[in-house]
Every structure is written in C-alpha cells, then in structure tokens.
MDTraj code that builds the backbone (N, CA, C; nanometers):
import mdtraj as md
import numpy as np

residues = "MET LYS PHE THR THR ALA ILE LEU MET ALA ALA LEU THR PHE ALA ALA SER ALA PRO THR LEU ALA GLU ASP ASP GLU GLY ALA PRO ALA ALA SER TRP THR ALA VAL GLU LEU ASN GLY LYS ALA VAL ASP GLY LEU THR LEU ASP PHE THR SER ASP LYS ALA SER GLY THR GLY GLY CYS ASN ARG PHE THR GLY PRO ILE SER ILE GLU ASP ASP ALA ILE GLN ILE GLY PRO LEU ALA SER THR LYS ILE PHE CYS GLU GLY LYS SER GLU THR GLU ALA GLN TYR PHE ALA ALA LEU GLU ALA ALA ARG SER PHE THR THR ASP GLY ALA LEU VAL SER LEU LYS ASP GLU SER GLY LYS VAL ILE LEU LYS PHE LYS LYS".split()
xyz = np.array([
    [2.3736, 15.6368, -7.5718],
    [2.4268, 15.6003, -7.7011],
    [2.3595, 15.4736, -7.7534],
    [2.3333, 15.3757, -7.6659],
    [2.2668, 15.2535, -7.7109],
    [2.1268, 15.2854, -7.7602],
    [2.0584, 15.3810, -7.6948],
    [1.9258, 15.4195, -7.7395],
    [1.9334, 15.4829, -7.8782],
    [2.0309, 15.5714, -7.9001],
    [2.0511, 15.6336, -8.0312],
    [2.0808, 15.5279, -8.1358],
    [2.1639, 15.4310, -8.1024],
    [2.1960, 15.3230, -8.1959],
    [2.0711, 15.2434, -8.2291],
    [1.9897, 15.2121, -8.1294],
    [1.8677, 15.1350, -8.1534],
    [1.7722, 15.2120, -8.2437],
    [1.7569, 15.3416, -8.2203],
    [1.6697, 15.4251, -8.3032],
    [1.7231, 15.4290, -8.4455],
    [1.8535, 15.4475, -8.4619],
    [1.9132, 15.4523, -8.5948],
    [1.8939, 15.3206, -8.6674],
    [1.9150, 15.2096, -8.5993],
    [1.8981, 15.0791, -8.6628],
    [1.7536, 15.0598, -8.7072],
    [1.6597, 15.1035, -8.6261],
    [1.5187, 15.0924, -8.6642],
    [1.4906, 15.1784, -8.7868],
    [1.5402, 15.3017, -8.7876],
    [1.5203, 15.3897, -8.9025],
    [1.5854, 15.3322, -9.0271],
    [1.7054, 15.2783, -9.0126],
    [1.7763, 15.2178, -9.1255],
    [1.6953, 15.1026, -9.1832],
    [1.6422, 15.0201, -9.0982],
    [1.5653, 14.9053, -9.1445],
    [1.4361, 14.9503, -9.2114],
    [1.3648, 15.0447, -9.1509],
    [1.2408, 15.0906, -9.2115],
    [1.2669, 15.1652, -9.3416],
    [1.3739, 15.2410, -9.3473],
    [1.4075, 15.3128, -9.4705],
    [1.4391, 15.2165, -9.5831],
    [1.4850, 15.0994, -9.5489],
    [1.5190, 14.9993, -9.6499],
    [1.4017, 14.9051, -9.6761],
    [1.2806, 14.9485, -9.6430],
    [1.1578, 14.8737, -9.6704],
    [1.1531, 14.7380, -9.6025],
    [1.2152, 14.7255, -9.4894],
    [1.2110, 14.5992, -9.4165],
    [1.0799, 14.5924, -9.3391],
    [1.0207, 14.4750, -9.3271],
    [0.8939, 14.4647, -9.2566],
    [0.9056, 14.5014, -9.1091],
    [1.0006, 14.4434, -9.0371],
    [1.0234, 14.4757, -8.8964],
    [1.1651, 14.4367, -8.8601],
    [1.2092, 14.4865, -8.7481],
    [1.3385, 14.4443, -8.6950],
    [1.3192, 14.3166, -8.6160],
    [1.4074, 14.2239, -8.6342],
    [1.4069, 14.1042, -8.5508],
    [1.4779, 14.1395, -8.4211],
    [1.4703, 14.0516, -8.3246],
    [1.5446, 14.0735, -8.2012],
    [1.6384, 13.9569, -8.1796],
    [1.7606, 13.9875, -8.1315],
    [1.8534, 13.8796, -8.1012],
    [1.8164, 13.8194, -7.9659],
    [1.8935, 13.7238, -7.9187],
    [1.8632, 13.6535, -7.7943],
    [1.8591, 13.7464, -7.6733],
    [1.9280, 13.8591, -7.6818],
    [1.9320, 13.9524, -7.5700],
    [1.8272, 14.0620, -7.5855],
    [1.7415, 14.0547, -7.6885],
    [1.6373, 14.1536, -7.7074],
    [1.6821, 14.2757, -7.7835],
    [1.8059, 14.2787, -7.8336],
    [1.8552, 14.3949, -7.9077],
    [1.8059, 14.3892, -8.0516],
    [1.7793, 14.5050, -8.1140],
    [1.7402, 14.5055, -8.2549],
    [1.8493, 14.4397, -8.3396],
    [1.8089, 14.3670, -8.4427],
    [1.9038, 14.2966, -8.5283],
    [1.8603, 14.3090, -8.6735],
    [1.9553, 14.3044, -8.7650],
    [1.9253, 14.3125, -8.9079],
    [2.0218, 14.2237, -8.9850],
    [1.9777, 14.1792, -9.1015],
    [2.0611, 14.0960, -9.1885],
    [2.0617, 14.1569, -9.3282],
    [2.1808, 14.1648, -9.3874],
    [2.1974, 14.2254, -9.5192],
    [2.2819, 14.1343, -9.6069],
    [2.2636, 14.1456, -9.7376],
    [2.3424, 14.0720, -9.8356],
    [2.4138, 14.1736, -9.9230],
    [2.5452, 14.1603, -9.9376],
    [2.6221, 14.2525, -10.0205],
    [2.5910, 14.2260, -10.1676],
    [2.5711, 14.3334, -10.2437],
    [2.5473, 14.3213, -10.3877],
    [2.6596, 14.3857, -10.4686],
    [2.7389, 14.4703, -10.4015],
    [2.8487, 14.5377, -10.4710],
    [2.9631, 14.5637, -10.3743],
    [3.0855, 14.5343, -10.4200],
    [3.2071, 14.5562, -10.3428],
    [3.3053, 14.6306, -10.4312],
    [3.3423, 14.7511, -10.3900],
    [3.4354, 14.8342, -10.4669],
    [3.3926, 14.8473, -10.6129],
    [3.2620, 14.8674, -10.6350],
    [3.2087, 14.8907, -10.7682],
    [3.1836, 14.7668, -10.8515],
    [3.2077, 14.6472, -10.7960],
    [3.1873, 14.5225, -10.8709],
    [3.0804, 14.4376, -10.8035],
    [2.9958, 14.3733, -10.8845],
    [2.8906, 14.2871, -10.8319],
    [2.9516, 14.1698, -10.7557],
    [2.8899, 14.1335, -10.6438],
    [2.9356, 14.0215, -10.5626],
    [2.8169, 13.9357, -10.5217],
    [2.8486, 13.8157, -10.4759],
    [2.7472, 13.7216, -10.4327],
    [2.8014, 13.6424, -10.3140],
    [2.7161, 13.6119, -10.2174],
    [2.7556, 13.5261, -10.1069],
    [2.8160, 13.5962, -9.9864],
    [2.8169, 13.7302, -9.9851],
    [2.8727, 13.8057, -9.8724],
    [2.7568, 13.8574, -9.7874],
    [2.7626, 13.8333, -9.6565],
    [2.6528, 13.8751, -9.5692],
    [2.7037, 13.9591, -9.4524],
    [2.6116, 14.0361, -9.3963],
    [2.6378, 14.1152, -9.2761],
    [2.5139, 14.1070, -9.1884],
    [2.5309, 14.0521, -9.0701],
    [2.4255, 14.0460, -8.9700],
    [2.4741, 14.1306, -8.8524],
    [2.3830, 14.2090, -8.7925],
    [2.4286, 14.2875, -8.6784],
    [2.3180, 14.3139, -8.5791],
    [2.3621, 14.3352, -8.4557],
    [2.2771, 14.3813, -8.3479],
    [2.3273, 14.5207, -8.3144],
    [2.2883, 14.5731, -8.2022],
    [2.3297, 14.7090, -8.1673],
    [2.4786, 14.7224, -8.1397],
    [2.5488, 14.6098, -8.1144],
    [2.6920, 14.6224, -8.0861],
    [2.7787, 14.5112, -8.1444],
    [2.7187, 14.4141, -8.2157],
    [2.7966, 14.3031, -8.2715],
    [2.7653, 14.2837, -8.4190],
    [2.8702, 14.2641, -8.4974],
    [2.8556, 14.2334, -8.6393],
    [2.9067, 14.0925, -8.6642],
    [2.8455, 14.0245, -8.7593],
    [2.8923, 13.8926, -8.7985],
    [2.8441, 13.8668, -8.9403],
    [2.8856, 13.7572, -8.9969],
    [2.8415, 13.7224, -9.1312],
    [2.9404, 13.6305, -9.1968],
    [2.9348, 13.6276, -9.3298],
    [3.0259, 13.5431, -9.4054],
    [3.0870, 13.6223, -9.5204],
    [3.2098, 13.5882, -9.5504],
    [3.2810, 13.6484, -9.6619],
    [3.2750, 13.5606, -9.7854],
    [3.1794, 13.4700, -9.7892],
    [3.1678, 13.3783, -9.9007],
    [3.2269, 13.2428, -9.8688],
    [3.3132, 13.2372, -9.7699],
    [3.3764, 13.1126, -9.7274],
    [3.3872, 13.1105, -9.5749],
    [3.4522, 13.2103, -9.5193],
    [3.4760, 13.2159, -9.3751],
    [3.3737, 13.3040, -9.3044],
    [3.3436, 13.2677, -9.1809],
    [3.2572, 13.3483, -9.0942],
    [3.3429, 13.4524, -9.0235],
    [3.2819, 13.5674, -8.9939],
    [3.3528, 13.6722, -8.9203],
    [3.2639, 13.7247, -8.8097],
    [3.3287, 13.7915, -8.7145],
    [3.2579, 13.8563, -8.6056],
    [3.3418, 13.9741, -8.5575],
    [3.2757, 14.0708, -8.4972],
    [3.3453, 14.1856, -8.4424],
    [3.2468, 14.2888, -8.3923],
    [3.2965, 14.3929, -8.3295],
    [3.2085, 14.4981, -8.2789],
    [3.1592, 14.5891, -8.3916],
    [3.0437, 14.6514, -8.3681],
    [2.9907, 14.7517, -8.4606],
    [2.9371, 14.8676, -8.3781],
    [2.9569, 14.9875, -8.4268],
    [2.9059, 15.1072, -8.3624],
    [2.8394, 15.1932, -8.4696],
    [2.7143, 15.2318, -8.4439],
    [2.6392, 15.3161, -8.5373],
    [2.5873, 15.4358, -8.4601],
    [2.6154, 15.5551, -8.5107],
    [2.5651, 15.6774, -8.4491],
    [2.5389, 15.7788, -8.5586],
    [2.4161, 15.8260, -8.5669],
    [2.3713, 15.9117, -8.6761],
    [2.4000, 15.8399, -8.8079],
    [2.4788, 15.9010, -8.8984],
    [2.5120, 15.8319, -9.0239],
    [2.6547, 15.7764, -9.0211],
    [2.7145, 15.7723, -8.9023],
    [2.8506, 15.7182, -8.8871],
    [2.8440, 15.5708, -8.8492],
    [2.9395, 15.4944, -8.9000],
    [2.9465, 15.3521, -8.8695],
    [3.0925, 15.3123, -8.8521],
    [3.1172, 15.2239, -8.7585],
    [3.2515, 15.1699, -8.7333],
    [3.2354, 15.0205, -8.7111],
    [3.3035, 14.9398, -8.7925],
    [3.2968, 14.7942, -8.7813],
    [3.4381, 14.7409, -8.7582],
    [3.4514, 14.6531, -8.6598],
    [3.5805, 14.5893, -8.6377],
    [3.6512, 14.6441, -8.5163],
    [3.7650, 14.5830, -8.4891],
    [3.8382, 14.4863, -8.5710],
    [3.7631, 14.3535, -8.5805],
    [3.7760, 14.2902, -8.6961],
    [3.7073, 14.1654, -8.7228],
    [3.7978, 14.0449, -8.6959],
    [3.7363, 13.9388, -8.6494],
    [3.8035, 13.8093, -8.6359],
    [3.7286, 13.7138, -8.7278],
    [3.8019, 13.6238, -8.7921],
    [3.7343, 13.5305, -8.8829],
    [3.7966, 13.3922, -8.8744],
    [3.7204, 13.2949, -8.9228],
    [3.7759, 13.1616, -8.9379],
    [3.8792, 13.1686, -9.0496],
    [3.9611, 13.0675, -9.0635],
    [4.0717, 13.0715, -9.1606],
    [4.0700, 12.9517, -9.2549],
    [3.9523, 12.9183, -9.3051],
    [3.9401, 12.8080, -9.3989],
    [3.9798, 12.8575, -9.5378],
    [4.0572, 12.7776, -9.6113],
    [4.0949, 12.8155, -9.7476],
    [3.9854, 12.7702, -9.8432],
    [3.9370, 12.8625, -9.9238],
    [3.8368, 12.8317, -10.0250],
    [3.8900, 12.8836, -10.1578],
    [3.9260, 12.7945, -10.2446],
    [3.9866, 12.8319, -10.3720],
    [3.8956, 12.9268, -10.4497],
    [3.9565, 13.0335, -10.4973],
    [3.8851, 13.1305, -10.5793],
    [3.8063, 13.2344, -10.5022],
    [3.8038, 13.2283, -10.3700],
    [3.7245, 13.3227, -10.2907],
    [3.8086, 13.4082, -10.1971],
    [3.9343, 13.3736, -10.1793],
    [4.0180, 13.4408, -10.0805],
    [4.0361, 13.5895, -10.1074],
    [4.0586, 13.6275, -10.2320],
    [4.0826, 13.7688, -10.2642],
    [3.9581, 13.8535, -10.2385],
    [3.8426, 13.8065, -10.2849],
    [3.7179, 13.8808, -10.2629],
    [3.6883, 13.8910, -10.1141],
    [3.7095, 13.7822, -10.0434],
    [3.6836, 13.7812, -9.8999],
    [3.7737, 13.8812, -9.8265],
    [3.9001, 13.8845, -9.8599],
    [3.9933, 13.9791, -9.7972],
    [3.9508, 14.1234, -9.8261],
    [3.9087, 14.1501, -9.9493],
    [3.8616, 14.2843, -9.9856],
    [3.7353, 14.3205, -9.9072],
    [3.6462, 14.2231, -9.8902],
    [3.5222, 14.2459, -9.8165],
    [3.5511, 14.2800, -9.6705],
    [3.6334, 14.1999, -9.6059],
    [3.6660, 14.2265, -9.4656],
    [3.7340, 14.3632, -9.4501],
    [3.8237, 14.3970, -9.5418],
    [3.8917, 14.5271, -9.5377],
    [3.7923, 14.6407, -9.5576],
    [3.6972, 14.6233, -9.6495],
    [3.5969, 14.7275, -9.6748],
    [3.5075, 14.7479, -9.5529],
    [3.4673, 14.6402, -9.4882],
    [3.3860, 14.6536, -9.3669],
    [3.4600, 14.7363, -9.2623],
    [3.5870, 14.7060, -9.2423],
    [3.6650, 14.7787, -9.1419],
    [3.6941, 14.9230, -9.1844],
    [3.6914, 14.9515, -9.3150],
    [3.7178, 15.0865, -9.3650],
    [3.5926, 15.1736, -9.3662],
    [3.4755, 15.1154, -9.3497],
    [3.3499, 15.1913, -9.3550],
    [3.3439, 15.2942, -9.2427],
    [3.3045, 15.4163, -9.2792],
    [3.2937, 15.5238, -9.1803],
    [3.1573, 15.5918, -9.1802],
    [3.0802, 15.5750, -9.2888],
    [2.9468, 15.6339, -9.2941],
    [2.8593, 15.5485, -9.3853],
    [2.7297, 15.5761, -9.3827],
    [2.6381, 15.5018, -9.4681],
    [2.5251, 15.5920, -9.5147],
    [2.4618, 15.5513, -9.6245],
    [2.3420, 15.6167, -9.6756],
    [2.2432, 15.5076, -9.7143],
    [2.1154, 15.5437, -9.7189],
    [2.0133, 15.4508, -9.7633],
    [1.9460, 15.5082, -9.8872],
    [1.9040, 15.4200, -9.9762],
    [1.8333, 15.4581, -10.0978],
    [1.7360, 15.3461, -10.1296],
    [1.6136, 15.3611, -10.0848],
    [1.5164, 15.2545, -10.1029],
    [1.5579, 15.1317, -10.0250],
    [1.5736, 15.0191, -10.0948],
    [1.6096, 14.8928, -10.0300],
    [1.7608, 14.8714, -10.0239],
    [1.8394, 14.9718, -10.0622],
    [1.9859, 14.9593, -10.0606],
    [2.0474, 15.0415, -9.9483],
    [2.1527, 14.9876, -9.8895],
    [2.2347, 15.0611, -9.7932],
    [2.3760, 15.0634, -9.8497],
    [2.4351, 15.1812, -9.8566],
    [2.5720, 15.1970, -9.9070],
    [2.6638, 15.2345, -9.7925],
    [2.7752, 15.1639, -9.7798],
    [2.8783, 15.1990, -9.6831],
    [2.9857, 15.2774, -9.7557],
    [3.0331, 15.3838, -9.6923],
    [3.1338, 15.4710, -9.7526],
    [3.2586, 15.4746, -9.6669],
    [3.3729, 15.4932, -9.7336],
    [3.4988, 15.5052, -9.6606],
    [3.5153, 15.6480, -9.6097],
    [3.6294, 15.6755, -9.5516],
    [3.6562, 15.8065, -9.4925],
    [3.6454, 15.9213, -9.5923],
    [3.6778, 15.8959, -9.7197],
    [3.6714, 16.0003, -9.8221],
    [3.5317, 16.0175, -9.8801],
    [3.4370, 15.9321, -9.8394],
    [3.2999, 15.9407, -9.8893],
    [3.2721, 15.8523, -10.0104],
    [3.3722, 15.7735, -10.0514],
    [3.3560, 15.6818, -10.1649],
    [3.2749, 15.5594, -10.1218],
    [3.1768, 15.5202, -10.2025],
    [3.0975, 15.4003, -10.1747],
    [3.1862, 15.2782, -10.1948],
    [3.1987, 15.1965, -10.0906],
    [3.2832, 15.0772, -10.0992],
    [3.2022, 14.9478, -10.0910],
    [3.0813, 14.9556, -10.0381],
    [2.9935, 14.8392, -10.0260],
    [2.8480, 14.8802, -10.0428],
    [2.7718, 14.7969, -10.1113],
    [2.6268, 14.8150, -10.1188],
    [2.5610, 14.6867, -10.0751],
    [2.4582, 14.7009, -9.9916],
    [2.3842, 14.5877, -9.9383],
    [2.2365, 14.6017, -9.9707],
    [2.1684, 14.4872, -9.9806],
    [2.0236, 14.4859, -9.9889],
    [1.9710, 14.3988, -9.8766],
    [1.8482, 14.4228, -9.8401],
    [1.7831, 14.3465, -9.7329],
    [1.7535, 14.2081, -9.7808],
])
top = md.Topology()
chain = top.add_chain()
for i, resn in enumerate(residues, 1):
    res = top.add_residue(resn, chain, resSeq=i)
    for name in ("N", "CA", "C"):
        top.add_atom(name, md.element.get_by_symbol(name[0]), res)
traj = md.Trajectory(xyz[None], top)
C-alpha cells in the first residue's frame, strides 16, 4: 500500500506540472499545495503539505497535522489536530477548511489544479502547486 501511495503521489505531482517531488526527512515523497477555493469561494492563506502518511499545513492562522491516506483516486485526511490560537476574522474560514479536509474522499487533477471531493462527488477544495 505504501508503494501504491508513493506512485500515486508521484503521478499527482507530475500531473500538476510540478518539477519534482521533494523528500521529507525520512525519504518519503512530499508535496506542498495552496488552497485557491473552499466550497466554491476563493480563499487565501490555506496550505496543505503531505508525505505518504502525514498531512500538515495552516488554516490561515492555526497549524494542523494528522494522518493522510491516498489510494488510487481515494483520499482520507484526519482526524486533524490543530493549535488553538484565536485570529479575528479567520476562525470561520479555518473551521470550514479543516472540516473540508476531513470530508474529502476523492480527488481529481486538471493541469496545475487538484480538486478534493466529498463523498457525494462535490468539489469542496481546489489546490494549486
């Protein structure tokens, strides 16, 4: 399964026109993405970094971390843990972002964009490299 995940991550990165995959400290493939759309609305400052089994990033204010599993076009993120700093005006978007990450069940690629979809197939997040 780890080999399948590594192959999928490499394909995902190359499909999104990334130059190469970086490696984390343990030698696992790693990628970094920036969210451009959340539930159909443009967003800024939301990131997702992942290796073959760990996800992390920022919700615009707080950092998060949690497990990630990718197999074929299926994805499972979370449960997520995050810092709990209050940032005025960012809490609602951040809560929606964390919920969307945990609700993601599949993904598609289109050029330099990756879309995460919920269980019903609705696009809930779009990322760019």
